[in-house]
Steps between C-alpha positions, in 0.01 A plus 500: 500500500801280568821583316627237261844510346538367147827314552504126471556331835579166337215318667429417864838411645625497855592810693461852367386390155213303651391800707538727195288264291232479771483879539461550126228237484309659789528846342378362166200342669411826675526702178287242317238491775454875456462457124250215540289722722492768230496309169406145590605167354513639145808705583787410269843382603637821348273704728620295795862571406435873455315525832777313681780688322670185368545319173272218390796263517544583869140397568566162339792443734240476777189360329452273200181667373288808557221286646742344747605848612138614535395192694798546731386858567166374629636201687776690677273798567236276654761307697631825650150605600407157637822476700433843651138410582595169662782655702267780611249242621744251653472634854121458517428228756155395376564257211174593324570872519857430384357317198258779410726799565698471169169479312389830653836656419459385141184710474714804585742428215451835327643671807754240604651407162386746228746370237369144530140624507543697177644190331210285616237751388662551158556129425208307648468246217864396530496510879206260514732227375721553806221480760586140602852617583374806687274289722733202556630609841151592616374151414792340681436712811132401507584131457732517802215641709270223375760239592532654846117496535499877549284500190277195540308453174409234248620523138780740594652523151165602349450759772851636455444532125175686563645747749795570271259576215306744718821661621644553153171628356461745788861608449443560128184701565700708744764564234246591233340771710756744644224661710397174663519469876725221634255459788246375245750234395550407865123452522499274193782299653321466835193361324715246315715378791232265641558290185830388653354442845550837668179589690322815381558689826869415496525592132351841570733561792821420310403703193407817688783525750818708465733414213823320582721745312556866431361551148610863475846403373488352146726210414588653163 
């Protein structure tokens, strides 16, 4: 857990105070992510403060409400994972494989990012409201491939919506069953990829090849 001091930094100012404020905020988010994985969205602000080792007033220096803090935990946790997955896949030359690689890494979330995975499993109802945000970059990436005619399909927005729905449902099923095999999720993805214009043979090839990243080292 990150260490948070209970002194008042006086808000995000320039220089050392700004860095101090940012470090405290990051440590608070980490401590709260751990609590959300254990107790879920019903955790109280007092429990958050106790888990982080700070006063309630310190929490409100960083976030206006408990819900804002909790949403930030999911958003920043997902952003960290997505950034890692995209960077891990950036060197892949095949644009279709580069598109699909982060999806396959997502199915290995329990290994790659256990803190985020515990939060998602424990708070599925609340997380469902954030799905549009979680899939925004994926939709943008697919639209770029459609514009470049790498994905040549009609009704692209409908197809993108459909593939995102399959992806998120497969991801949730993976989270719900800790004994599930990520290769089964890869299979579900390969069967869905033709919806966005990737031929079945190609879909199979890019969902069964080596992963783009070392998943033996968790993010957090």
